[in-house]
A tleap script that builds the chain and sets N, CA, C and O, in Angstrom:
source leaprc.protein.ff14SB
mol = sequence {
  NMET ILE ASP TRP ASN TYR ASN LEU ILE ARG
  THR ILE ASN ASP HIE TYR ASN ARG ILE LEU
  ASN PRO SER ILE ASN LEU ILE TYR PHE ILE
  ARG ASN PHE GLU GLU ILE TYR ARG MET SER
  ILE SER ASP GLU ILE LEU LEU PRO ASP ILE
  PHE GLN ASP VAL MET MET TYR THR LEU ASN
  ASP VAL ASN ALA ARG ASN LYS ILE LEU LEU
  SER GLU GLU GLU GLN PHE LYS LEU ASP THR
  VAL LEU ASP GLN LYS ARG ILE ILE GLN GLN
  GLU ASN ARG GLN LYS ALA TYR GLU GLU GLY
  LEU ASP ALA TYR TYR LYS PHE ILE VAL ASP
  GLU VAL ILE GLU PHE VAL GLU VAL TYR PRO
  PHE TRP ASN GLN LEU ILE ILE ARG ARG CARG
}
set mol.1.N position { 67.588 -0.056 97.069 }
set mol.1.CA position { 68.830 -0.307 97.783 }
set mol.1.C position { 69.994 -0.309 96.794 }
set mol.1.O position { 69.882 -0.793 95.668 }
set mol.2.N position { 71.082 0.234 97.241 }
set mol.2.CA position { 72.251 0.329 96.375 }
set mol.2.C position { 73.166 -0.855 96.654 }
set mol.2.O position { 73.494 -1.147 97.804 }
set mol.3.N position { 73.565 -1.519 95.604 }
set mol.3.CA position { 74.402 -2.706 95.718 }
set mol.3.C position { 75.882 -2.311 95.657 }
set mol.3.O position { 76.574 -2.575 94.673 }
set mol.4.N position { 76.340 -1.681 96.722 }
set mol.4.CA position { 77.723 -1.215 96.788 }
set mol.4.C position { 78.689 -2.389 96.659 }
set mol.4.O position { 78.412 -3.489 97.137 }
set mol.5.N position { 79.807 -2.148 96.018 }
set mol.5.CA position { 80.882 -3.131 95.950 }
set mol.5.C position { 81.745 -2.932 97.204 }
set mol.5.O position { 82.770 -2.250 97.170 }
set mol.6.N position { 81.310 -3.537 98.293 }
set mol.6.CA position { 81.954 -3.326 99.590 }
set mol.6.C position { 83.425 -3.727 99.586 }
set mol.6.O position { 84.250 -3.067 100.218 }
set mol.7.N position { 83.759 -4.804 98.877 }
set mol.7.CA position { 85.162 -5.232 98.854 }
set mol.7.C position { 86.052 -4.164 98.227 }
set mol.7.O position { 87.108 -3.839 98.770 }
set mol.8.N position { 85.639 -3.626 97.108 }
set mol.8.CA position { 86.415 -2.581 96.441 }
set mol.8.C position { 86.488 -1.325 97.307 }
set mol.8.O position { 87.556 -0.733 97.463 }
set mol.9.N position { 85.361 -0.927 97.861 }
set mol.9.CA position { 85.324 0.296 98.672 }
set mol.9.C position { 86.185 0.140 99.925 }
set mol.9.O position { 86.891 1.073 100.305 }
set mol.10.N position { 86.136 -1.021 100.566 }
set mol.10.CA position { 86.985 -1.253 101.747 }
set mol.10.C position { 88.471 -1.203 101.374 }
set mol.10.O position { 89.285 -0.646 102.111 }
set mol.11.N position { 88.810 -1.787 100.230 }
set mol.11.CA position { 90.205 -1.782 99.781 }
set mol.11.C position { 90.697 -0.356 99.557 }
set mol.11.O position { 91.787 0.002 100.003 }
set mol.12.N position { 89.906 0.450 98.875 }
set mol.12.CA position { 90.280 1.844 98.616 }
set mol.12.C position { 90.318 2.627 99.924 }
set mol.12.O position { 91.229 3.423 100.152 }
set mol.13.N position { 89.332 2.401 100.774 }
set mol.13.CA position { 89.280 3.076 102.072 }
set mol.13.C position { 90.532 2.755 102.897 }
set mol.13.O position { 91.141 3.651 103.481 }
set mol.14.N position { 90.905 1.488 102.940 }
set mol.14.CA position { 92.102 1.083 103.691 }
set mol.14.C position { 93.359 1.722 103.103 }
set mol.14.O position { 94.240 2.164 103.840 }
set mol.15.N position { 93.434 1.769 101.782 }
set mol.15.CA position { 94.586 2.388 101.115 }
set mol.15.C position { 94.710 3.855 101.513 }
set mol.15.O position { 95.786 4.303 101.910 }
set mol.16.N position { 93.617 4.600 101.410 }
set mol.16.CA position { 93.649 6.016 101.778 }
set mol.16.C position { 93.986 6.204 103.253 }
set mol.16.O position { 94.704 7.136 103.615 }
set mol.17.N position { 93.473 5.328 104.098 }
set mol.17.CA position { 93.758 5.441 105.531 }
set mol.17.C position { 95.240 5.211 105.835 }
set mol.17.O position { 95.766 5.748 106.810 }
set mol.18.N position { 95.908 4.414 105.001 }
set mol.18.CA position { 97.341 4.179 105.193 }
set mol.18.C position { 98.189 5.355 104.725 }
set mol.18.O position { 99.216 5.656 105.333 }
set mol.19.N position { 97.770 6.026 103.647 }
set mol.19.CA position { 98.654 7.029 103.043 }
set mol.19.C position { 98.257 8.473 103.319 }
set mol.19.O position { 99.075 9.374 103.135 }
set mol.20.N position { 97.034 8.717 103.751 }
set mol.20.CA position { 96.573 10.091 103.948 }
set mol.20.C position { 96.310 10.389 105.417 }
set mol.20.O position { 95.795 9.550 106.156 }
set mol.21.N position { 96.666 11.582 105.819 }
set mol.21.CA position { 96.302 12.070 107.151 }
set mol.21.C position { 96.119 13.582 107.055 }
set mol.21.O position { 97.100 14.307 106.889 }
set mol.22.N position { 94.898 14.065 107.154 }
set mol.22.CA position { 93.681 13.303 107.434 }
set mol.22.C position { 93.274 12.448 106.236 }
set mol.22.O position { 93.717 12.665 105.108 }
set mol.23.N position { 92.429 11.484 106.518 }
set mol.23.CA position { 91.937 10.590 105.480 }
set mol.23.C position { 90.425 10.747 105.342 }
set mol.23.O position { 89.804 11.587 105.995 }
set mol.24.N position { 89.863 9.929 104.487 }
set mol.24.CA position { 88.445 10.030 104.153 }
set mol.24.C position { 87.768 8.713 104.511 }
set mol.24.O position { 88.295 7.641 104.214 }
set mol.25.N position { 86.617 8.790 105.139 }
set mol.25.CA position { 85.880 7.607 105.554 }
set mol.25.C position { 84.831 7.271 104.496 }
set mol.25.O position { 83.694 7.738 104.556 }
set mol.26.N position { 85.235 6.455 103.534 }
set mol.26.CA position { 84.336 6.089 102.440 }
set mol.26.C position { 83.198 5.197 102.918 }
set mol.26.O position { 82.093 5.255 102.377 }
set mol.27.N position { 83.457 4.381 103.918 }
set mol.27.CA position { 82.409 3.502 104.459 }
set mol.27.C position { 81.300 4.347 105.078 }
set mol.27.O position { 80.118 4.074 104.875 }
set mol.28.N position { 81.679 5.356 105.820 }
set mol.28.CA position { 80.684 6.256 106.407 }
set mol.28.C position { 79.876 6.943 105.302 }
set mol.28.O position { 78.663 7.114 105.426 }
set mol.29.N position { 80.552 7.330 104.232 }
set mol.29.CA position { 79.854 7.973 103.116 }
set mol.29.C position { 78.791 7.054 102.523 }
set mol.29.O position { 77.648 7.474 102.348 }
set mol.30.N position { 79.145 5.810 102.212 }
set mol.30.CA position { 78.147 4.948 101.566 }
set mol.30.C position { 77.012 4.590 102.518 }
set mol.30.O position { 75.879 4.388 102.081 }
set mol.31.N position { 77.301 4.511 103.801 }
set mol.31.CA position { 76.238 4.221 104.773 }
set mol.31.C position { 75.233 5.364 104.876 }
set mol.31.O position { 74.077 5.146 105.237 }
set mol.32.N position { 75.666 6.562 104.564 }
set mol.32.CA position { 74.810 7.749 104.658 }
set mol.32.C position { 74.590 8.399 103.298 }
set mol.32.O position { 74.191 9.561 103.211 }
set mol.33.N position { 74.852 7.649 102.252 }
set mol.33.CA position { 74.869 8.201 100.903 }
set mol.33.C position { 73.607 8.961 100.529 }
set mol.33.O position { 73.681 10.125 100.135 }
set mol.34.N position { 72.456 8.324 100.646 }
set mol.34.CA position { 71.234 8.962 100.147 }
set mol.34.C position { 70.967 10.289 100.852 }
set mol.34.O position { 70.607 11.273 100.206 }
set mol.35.N position { 71.137 10.321 102.145 }
set mol.35.CA position { 70.894 11.559 102.890 }
set mol.35.C position { 71.898 12.650 102.490 }
set mol.35.O position { 71.520 13.803 102.282 }
set mol.36.N position { 73.165 12.279 102.387 }
set mol.36.CA position { 74.196 13.244 101.985 }
set mol.36.C position { 73.926 13.738 100.567 }
set mol.36.O position { 74.017 14.934 100.289 }
set mol.37.N position { 73.599 12.820 99.684 }
set mol.37.CA position { 73.366 13.161 98.276 }
set mol.37.C position { 72.185 14.119 98.125 }
set mol.37.O position { 72.297 15.148 97.457 }
set mol.38.N position { 71.067 13.784 98.739 }
set mol.38.CA position { 69.879 14.645 98.641 }
set mol.38.C position { 70.126 16.025 99.256 }
set mol.38.O position { 69.708 17.044 98.705 }
set mol.39.N position { 70.801 16.047 100.385 }
set mol.39.CA position { 71.085 17.313 101.047 }
set mol.39.C position { 71.967 18.192 100.165 }
set mol.39.O position { 71.722 19.393 100.043 }
set mol.40.N position { 72.976 17.611 99.558 }
set mol.40.CA position { 73.877 18.401 98.717 }
set mol.40.C position { 73.145 18.941 97.492 }
set mol.40.O position { 73.398 20.069 97.070 }
set mol.41.N position { 72.253 18.158 96.926 }
set mol.41.CA position { 71.463 18.645 95.789 }
set mol.41.C position { 70.569 19.791 96.240 }
set mol.41.O position { 70.509 20.836 95.593 }
set mol.42.N position { 69.882 19.588 97.345 }
set mol.42.CA position { 68.970 20.613 97.856 }
set mol.42.C position { 69.686 21.941 98.078 }
set mol.42.O position { 69.137 23.007 97.796 }
set mol.43.N position { 70.912 21.870 98.582 }
set mol.43.CA position { 71.686 23.074 98.889 }
set mol.43.C position { 72.562 23.540 97.725 }
set mol.43.O position { 73.265 24.545 97.828 }
set mol.44.N position { 72.510 22.799 96.623 }
set mol.44.CA position { 73.321 23.104 95.432 }
set mol.44.C position { 74.812 23.101 95.753 }
set mol.44.O position { 75.578 23.923 95.253 }
set mol.45.N position { 75.197 22.154 96.600 }
set mol.45.CA position { 76.595 21.956 96.976 }
set mol.45.C position { 77.077 20.681 96.283 }
set mol.45.O position { 76.482 19.614 96.441 }
set mol.46.N position { 78.139 20.802 95.530 }
set mol.46.CA position { 78.684 19.653 94.819 }
set mol.46.C position { 79.380 18.710 95.793 }
set mol.46.O position { 80.131 19.144 96.667 }
set mol.47.N position { 79.123 17.423 95.631 }
set mol.47.CA position { 79.830 16.438 96.445 }
set mol.47.C position { 81.312 16.460 96.089 }
set mol.47.O position { 81.666 16.722 94.940 }
set mol.48.N position { 82.177 16.189 97.055 }
set mol.48.CA position { 83.605 16.091 96.746 }
set mol.48.C position { 83.867 15.053 95.654 }
set mol.48.O position { 83.132 14.076 95.513 }
set mol.49.N position { 84.910 15.285 94.902 }
set mol.49.CA position { 85.242 14.446 93.759 }
set mol.49.C position { 85.389 12.976 94.133 }
set mol.49.O position { 84.918 12.108 93.399 }
set mol.50.N position { 86.025 12.683 95.245 }
set mol.50.CA position { 86.214 11.294 95.640 }
set mol.50.C position { 84.874 10.593 95.822 }
set mol.50.O position { 84.763 9.402 95.532 }
set mol.51.N position { 83.866 11.299 96.291 }
set mol.51.CA position { 82.546 10.695 96.457 }
set mol.51.C position { 81.873 10.480 95.105 }
set mol.51.O position { 81.095 9.540 94.939 }
set mol.52.N position { 82.167 11.342 94.148 }
set mol.52.CA position { 81.660 11.136 92.789 }
set mol.52.C position { 82.196 9.805 92.251 }
set mol.52.O position { 81.477 9.061 91.584 }
set mol.53.N position { 83.463 9.518 92.546 }
set mol.53.CA position { 84.052 8.247 92.124 }
set mol.53.C position { 83.397 7.075 92.841 }
set mol.53.O position { 83.037 6.079 92.212 }
set mol.54.N position { 83.245 7.193 94.146 }
set mol.54.CA position { 82.695 6.095 94.947 }
set mol.54.C position { 81.289 5.728 94.474 }
set mol.54.O position { 80.891 4.567 94.557 }
set mol.55.N position { 80.549 6.697 93.987 }
set mol.55.CA position { 79.186 6.408 93.517 }
set mol.55.C position { 79.185 5.413 92.358 }
set mol.55.O position { 78.144 4.831 92.052 }
set mol.56.N position { 80.332 5.206 91.709 }
set mol.56.CA position { 80.429 4.228 90.619 }
set mol.56.C position { 80.763 2.824 91.116 }
set mol.56.O position { 80.675 1.865 90.349 }
set mol.57.N position { 81.139 2.688 92.364 }
set mol.57.CA position { 81.603 1.408 92.886 }
set mol.57.C position { 80.426 0.557 93.363 }
set mol.57.O position { 80.261 0.296 94.554 }
set mol.58.N position { 79.626 0.138 92.401 }
set mol.58.CA position { 78.503 -0.757 92.677 }
set mol.58.C position { 78.767 -2.082 91.975 }
set mol.58.O position { 79.603 -2.162 91.074 }
set mol.59.N position { 78.060 -3.107 92.386 }
set mol.59.CA position { 78.295 -4.429 91.812 }
set mol.59.C position { 77.914 -4.509 90.339 }
set mol.59.O position { 78.493 -5.296 89.590 }
set mol.60.N position { 76.955 -3.708 89.922 }
set mol.60.CA position { 76.539 -3.758 88.518 }
set mol.60.C position { 77.032 -2.547 87.725 }
set mol.60.O position { 76.593 -2.318 86.598 }
set mol.61.N position { 77.948 -1.773 88.319 }
set mol.61.CA position { 78.569 -0.612 87.662 }
set mol.61.C position { 77.582 0.477 87.249 }
set mol.61.O position { 77.872 1.272 86.355 }
set mol.62.N position { 76.422 0.514 87.894 }
set mol.62.CA position { 75.466 1.598 87.663 }
set mol.62.C position { 75.703 2.643 88.749 }
set mol.62.O position { 75.678 2.326 89.938 }
set mol.63.N position { 75.929 3.875 88.341 }
set mol.63.CA position { 76.199 4.952 89.285 }
set mol.63.C position { 75.086 5.007 90.333 }
set mol.63.O position { 73.903 5.015 89.993 }
set mol.64.N position { 75.475 5.043 91.597 }
set mol.64.CA position { 74.503 5.053 92.698 }
set mol.64.C position { 73.539 6.221 92.585 }
set mol.64.O position { 72.388 6.117 93.009 }
set mol.65.N position { 73.992 7.327 92.020 }
set mol.65.CA position { 73.099 8.483 91.879 }
set mol.65.C position { 71.914 8.161 90.972 }
set mol.65.O position { 70.853 8.773 91.096 }
set mol.66.N position { 72.088 7.210 90.066 }
set mol.66.CA position { 70.999 6.821 89.173 }
set mol.66.C position { 70.005 5.872 89.835 }
set mol.66.O position { 68.994 5.509 89.235 }
set mol.67.N position { 70.290 5.479 91.051 }
set mol.67.CA position { 69.391 4.584 91.779 }
set mol.67.C position { 68.536 5.329 92.793 }
set mol.67.O position { 67.742 4.721 93.512 }
set mol.68.N position { 68.699 6.634 92.848 }
set mol.68.CA position { 67.931 7.475 93.763 }
set mol.68.C position { 66.871 8.213 92.956 }
set mol.68.O position { 67.188 8.931 92.007 }
set mol.69.N position { 65.618 8.031 93.338 }
set mol.69.CA position { 64.549 8.765 92.668 }
set mol.69.C position { 64.561 10.208 93.146 }
set mol.69.O position { 64.474 10.482 94.343 }
set mol.70.N position { 64.668 11.118 92.199 }
set mol.70.CA position { 64.725 12.537 92.521 }
set mol.70.C position { 63.431 13.228 92.132 }
set mol.70.O position { 62.754 12.830 91.184 }
set mol.71.N position { 63.107 14.252 92.870 }
set mol.71.CA position { 61.963 15.087 92.500 }
set mol.71.C position { 62.349 15.902 91.267 }
set mol.71.O position { 63.522 15.962 90.899 }
set mol.72.N position { 61.376 16.517 90.642 }
set mol.72.CA position { 61.665 17.368 89.484 }
set mol.72.C position { 62.589 18.515 89.878 }
set mol.72.O position { 63.497 18.874 89.128 }
set mol.73.N position { 62.356 19.082 91.045 }
set mol.73.CA position { 63.197 20.189 91.512 }
set mol.73.C position { 64.640 19.733 91.730 }
set mol.73.O position { 65.582 20.426 91.346 }
set mol.74.N position { 64.804 18.564 92.347 }
set mol.74.CA position { 66.153 18.042 92.566 }
set mol.74.C position { 66.853 17.774 91.236 }
set mol.74.O position { 68.028 18.100 91.067 }
set mol.75.N position { 66.129 17.182 90.302 }
set mol.75.CA position { 66.717 16.885 88.997 }
set mol.75.C position { 67.092 18.167 88.266 }
set mol.75.O position { 68.127 18.223 87.602 }
set mol.76.N position { 66.260 19.194 88.383 }
set mol.76.CA position { 66.552 20.486 87.761 }
set mol.76.C position { 67.847 21.068 88.334 }
set mol.76.O position { 68.705 21.531 87.582 }
set mol.77.N position { 67.987 21.045 89.649 }
set mol.77.CA position { 69.208 21.565 90.278 }
set mol.77.C position { 70.431 20.768 89.833 }
set mol.77.O position { 71.498 21.330 89.584 }
set mol.78.N position { 70.261 19.471 89.738 }
set mol.78.CA position { 71.362 18.614 89.311 }
set mol.78.C position { 71.777 18.952 87.882 }
set mol.78.O position { 72.965 19.081 87.584 }
set mol.79.N position { 70.796 19.094 87.009 }
set mol.79.CA position { 71.072 19.341 85.589 }
set mol.79.C position { 71.574 20.746 85.302 }
set mol.79.O position { 72.426 20.928 84.433 }
set mol.80.N position { 71.068 21.734 86.009 }
set mol.80.CA position { 71.385 23.120 85.656 }
set mol.80.C position { 72.524 23.719 86.473 }
set mol.80.O position { 73.293 24.532 85.960 }
set mol.81.N position { 72.635 23.336 87.709 }
set mol.81.CA position { 73.640 23.956 88.577 }
set mol.81.C position { 74.808 23.005 88.847 }
set mol.81.O position { 75.966 23.343 88.599 }
set mol.82.N position { 74.496 21.841 89.345 }
set mol.82.CA position { 75.553 20.948 89.817 }
set mol.82.C position { 76.363 20.332 88.686 }
set mol.82.O position { 77.564 20.111 88.845 }
set mol.83.N position { 75.737 20.052 87.553 }
set mol.83.CA position { 76.506 19.505 86.435 }
set mol.83.C position { 77.545 20.503 85.937 }
set mol.83.O position { 78.635 20.100 85.529 }
set mol.84.N position { 77.235 21.780 85.961 }
set mol.84.CA position { 78.212 22.804 85.569 }
set mol.84.C position { 79.355 22.871 86.583 }
set mol.84.O position { 80.518 23.012 86.206 }
set mol.85.N position { 79.019 22.771 87.857 }
set mol.85.CA position { 80.056 22.767 88.895 }
set mol.85.C position { 80.935 21.523 88.760 }
set mol.85.O position { 82.135 21.573 89.029 }
set mol.86.N position { 80.333 20.408 88.343 }
set mol.86.CA position { 81.085 19.156 88.184 }
set mol.86.C position { 82.139 19.293 87.088 }
set mol.86.O position { 83.243 18.766 87.225 }
set mol.87.N position { 81.814 19.987 86.019 }
set mol.87.CA position { 82.785 20.190 84.938 }
set mol.87.C position { 84.015 20.924 85.471 }
set mol.87.O position { 85.149 20.539 85.185 }
set mol.88.N position { 83.786 21.961 86.233 }
set mol.88.CA position { 84.897 22.723 86.825 }
set mol.88.C position { 85.681 21.840 87.792 }
set mol.88.O position { 86.911 21.881 87.828 }
set mol.89.N position { 84.961 21.048 88.570 }
set mol.89.CA position { 85.611 20.149 89.518 }
set mol.89.C position { 86.524 19.160 88.784 }
set mol.89.O position { 87.646 18.908 89.221 }
set mol.90.N position { 86.046 18.607 87.679 }
set mol.90.CA position { 86.845 17.655 86.915 }
set mol.90.C position { 88.092 18.315 86.334 }
set mol.90.O position { 89.155 17.696 86.276 }
set mol.91.N position { 87.966 19.562 85.906 }
set mol.91.CA position { 89.132 20.299 85.412 }
set mol.91.C position { 90.145 20.509 86.535 }
set mol.91.O position { 91.349 20.359 86.324 }
set mol.92.N position { 89.665 20.852 87.715 }
set mol.92.CA position { 90.553 21.045 88.869 }
set mol.92.C position { 91.218 19.736 89.281 }
set mol.92.O position { 92.384 19.718 89.676 }
set mol.93.N position { 90.472 18.651 89.185 }
set mol.93.CA position { 91.030 17.332 89.500 }
set mol.93.C position { 92.159 17.004 88.534 }
set mol.93.O position { 93.227 16.554 88.948 }
set mol.94.N position { 91.922 17.228 87.255 }
set mol.94.CA position { 92.930 16.927 86.247 }
set mol.94.C position { 94.187 17.770 86.466 }
set mol.94.O position { 95.308 17.271 86.365 }
set mol.95.N position { 93.988 19.026 86.760 }
set mol.95.CA position { 95.117 19.925 87.019 }
set mol.95.C position { 95.933 19.424 88.215 }
set mol.95.O position { 97.162 19.372 88.151 }
set mol.96.N position { 95.256 19.060 89.296 }
set mol.96.CA position { 95.948 18.541 90.481 }
set mol.96.C position { 96.680 17.248 90.150 }
set mol.96.O position { 97.809 17.044 90.596 }
set mol.97.N position { 96.053 16.379 89.378 }
set mol.97.CA position { 96.664 15.101 89.005 }
set mol.97.C position { 97.933 15.320 88.193 }
set mol.97.O position { 98.935 14.634 88.391 }
set mol.98.N position { 97.878 16.280 87.281 }
set mol.98.CA position { 99.041 16.582 86.442 }
set mol.98.C position { 100.190 17.170 87.253 }
set mol.98.O position { 101.347 17.069 86.845 }
set mol.99.N position { 99.889 17.776 88.386 }
set mol.99.CA position { 100.929 18.335 89.259 }
set mol.99.C position { 101.627 17.253 90.077 }
set mol.99.O position { 102.706 17.492 90.620 }
set mol.100.N position { 101.034 16.083 90.174 }
set mol.100.CA position { 101.644 14.977 90.906 }
set mol.100.C position { 100.715 14.424 91.970 }
set mol.100.O position { 99.680 15.009 92.288 }
set mol.101.N position { 101.113 13.279 92.511 }
set mol.101.CA position { 100.253 12.589 93.477 }
set mol.101.C position { 100.014 13.396 94.745 }
set mol.101.O position { 98.912 13.374 95.291 }
set mol.102.N position { 101.023 14.101 95.216 }
set mol.102.CA position { 100.822 14.900 96.432 }
set mol.102.C position { 99.740 15.952 96.223 }
set mol.102.O position { 98.875 16.138 97.078 }
set mol.103.N position { 99.791 16.638 95.085 }
set mol.103.CA position { 98.779 17.664 94.779 }
set mol.103.C position { 97.409 17.019 94.595 }
set mol.103.O position { 96.392 17.573 95.013 }
set mol.104.N position { 97.391 15.846 93.968 }
set mol.104.CA position { 96.128 15.140 93.741 }
set mol.104.C position { 95.494 14.719 95.071 }
set mol.104.O position { 94.303 14.940 95.292 }
set mol.105.N position { 96.286 14.117 95.945 }
set mol.105.CA position { 95.755 13.698 97.244 }
set mol.105.C position { 95.309 14.901 98.069 }
set mol.105.O position { 94.297 14.836 98.766 }
set mol.106.N position { 96.054 15.986 97.993 }
set mol.106.CA position { 95.664 17.209 98.702 }
set mol.106.C position { 94.321 17.709 98.177 }
set mol.106.O position { 93.461 18.118 98.958 }
set mol.107.N position { 94.140 17.677 96.865 }
set mol.107.CA position { 92.874 18.080 96.248 }
set mol.107.C position { 91.724 17.236 96.800 }
set mol.107.O position { 90.683 17.766 97.189 }
set mol.108.N position { 91.924 15.925 96.829 }
set mol.108.CA position { 90.882 15.012 97.311 }
set mol.108.C position { 90.493 15.344 98.758 }
set mol.108.O position { 89.315 15.524 99.068 }
set mol.109.N position { 91.479 15.420 99.618 }
set mol.109.CA position { 91.223 15.648 101.045 }
set mol.109.C position { 90.647 17.042 101.282 }
set mol.109.O position { 89.707 17.202 102.060 }
set mol.110.N position { 91.208 18.046 100.617 }
set mol.110.CA position { 90.731 19.421 100.817 }
set mol.110.C position { 89.260 19.570 100.460 }
set mol.110.O position { 88.525 20.286 101.140 }
set mol.111.N position { 88.827 18.898 99.397 }
set mol.111.CA position { 87.406 18.979 99.033 }
set mol.111.C position { 86.512 18.407 100.128 }
set mol.111.O position { 85.465 18.976 100.438 }
set mol.112.N position { 86.917 17.300 100.705 }
set mol.112.CA position { 86.109 16.687 101.764 }
set mol.112.C position { 86.121 17.578 103.009 }
set mol.112.O position { 85.092 17.746 103.662 }
set mol.113.N position { 87.265 18.139 103.331 }
set mol.113.CA position { 87.345 19.048 104.480 }
set mol.113.C position { 86.430 20.251 104.265 }
set mol.113.O position { 85.716 20.656 105.182 }
set mol.114.N position { 86.446 20.822 103.065 }
set mol.114.CA position { 85.566 21.960 102.759 }
set mol.114.C position { 84.096 21.560 102.875 }
set mol.114.O position { 83.277 22.339 103.364 }
set mol.115.N position { 83.763 20.359 102.432 }
set mol.115.CA position { 82.394 19.860 102.528 }
set mol.115.C position { 81.972 19.756 103.994 }
set mol.115.O position { 80.865 20.151 104.360 }
set mol.116.N position { 82.856 19.228 104.818 }
set mol.116.CA position { 82.561 19.068 106.246 }
set mol.116.C position { 82.482 20.429 106.940 }
set mol.116.O position { 81.756 20.575 107.923 }
set mol.117.N position { 83.205 21.407 106.451 }
set mol.117.CA position { 83.084 22.755 107.019 }
set mol.117.C position { 81.688 23.325 106.769 }
set mol.117.O position { 81.154 24.056 107.603 }
set mol.118.N position { 81.102 22.992 105.624 }
set mol.118.CA position { 79.736 23.425 105.319 }
set mol.118.C position { 78.734 22.607 106.134 }
set mol.118.O position { 77.730 23.138 106.609 }
set mol.119.N position { 79.014 21.319 106.289 }
set mol.119.CA position { 78.131 20.395 107.001 }
set mol.119.C position { 78.897 19.738 108.155 }
set mol.119.O position { 79.299 18.580 108.038 }
set mol.120.N position { 79.103 20.445 109.248 }
set mol.120.CA position { 79.907 19.887 110.347 }
set mol.120.C position { 79.331 18.610 110.956 }
set mol.120.O position { 80.063 17.828 111.562 }
set mol.121.N position { 78.043 18.398 110.801 }
set mol.121.CA position { 77.444 17.178 111.347 }
set mol.121.C position { 77.864 15.941 110.560 }
set mol.121.O position { 77.584 14.822 110.992 }
set mol.122.N position { 78.527 16.110 109.418 }
set mol.122.CA position { 79.082 14.989 108.654 }
set mol.122.C position { 80.588 14.868 108.919 }
set mol.122.O position { 81.324 14.374 108.065 }
set mol.123.N position { 81.045 15.308 110.075 }
set mol.123.CA position { 82.480 15.321 110.361 }
set mol.123.C position { 83.111 13.930 110.392 }
set mol.123.O position { 84.335 13.809 110.342 }
set mol.124.N position { 82.304 12.893 110.472 }
set mol.124.CA position { 82.860 11.539 110.449 }
set mol.124.C position { 83.346 11.137 109.061 }
set mol.124.O position { 83.921 10.062 108.891 }
set mol.125.N position { 83.119 11.991 108.074 }
set mol.125.CA position { 83.674 11.739 106.742 }
set mol.125.C position { 85.193 11.915 106.738 }
set mol.125.O position { 85.879 11.428 105.839 }
set mol.126.N position { 85.706 12.609 107.742 }
set mol.126.CA position { 87.146 12.850 107.866 }
set mol.126.C position { 87.697 11.995 109.002 }
set mol.126.O position { 87.131 11.945 110.094 }
set mol.127.N position { 88.801 11.332 108.726 }
set mol.127.CA position { 89.498 10.541 109.743 }
set mol.127.C position { 90.823 11.242 110.016 }
set mol.127.O position { 91.657 11.395 109.123 }
set mol.128.N position { 90.999 11.658 111.243 }
set mol.128.CA position { 92.254 12.328 111.634 }
set mol.128.C position { 93.017 11.411 112.591 }
set mol.128.O position { 92.540 11.071 113.674 }
set mol.129.N position { 94.196 11.029 112.161 }
set mol.129.CA position { 95.065 10.212 113.026 }
set mol.129.C position { 95.939 11.128 113.852 }
set mol.129.O position { 96.247 12.250 113.449 }
set mol.130.N position { 96.321 10.655 114.971 }
set mol.130.CA position { 97.214 11.436 115.843 }
set mol.130.C position { 98.636 11.004 115.647 }
set mol.130.O position { 99.538 11.542 116.290 }
savepdb mol mol.pdb
quit
């Protein structure tokens, strides 16, 4: 079981819900974390950057991904394919951040929207206000 820091995650979730439209449902992500994480590894799809951050929000500061036992095949995909994609993702994040908060927030939301386009059954990861 993952010891999520619910207070921190709720605070960040509430903040994003106030300033972003569409926004991101971090609570839904952590409730479905293991299934989403395993599926993305299996399909060699990198999780959106914001979810990479959320995986660090545990009570003992151990990345949630390190609490999931992976098969050899899953670990191989993580090490050989997804870690390389993560480097590019981090570069894109930095570039967006340097352009300003609007570009950074757009980067965050766009990644989640793209993820949901690949996996429409995870559409609750996006919160759209009217």
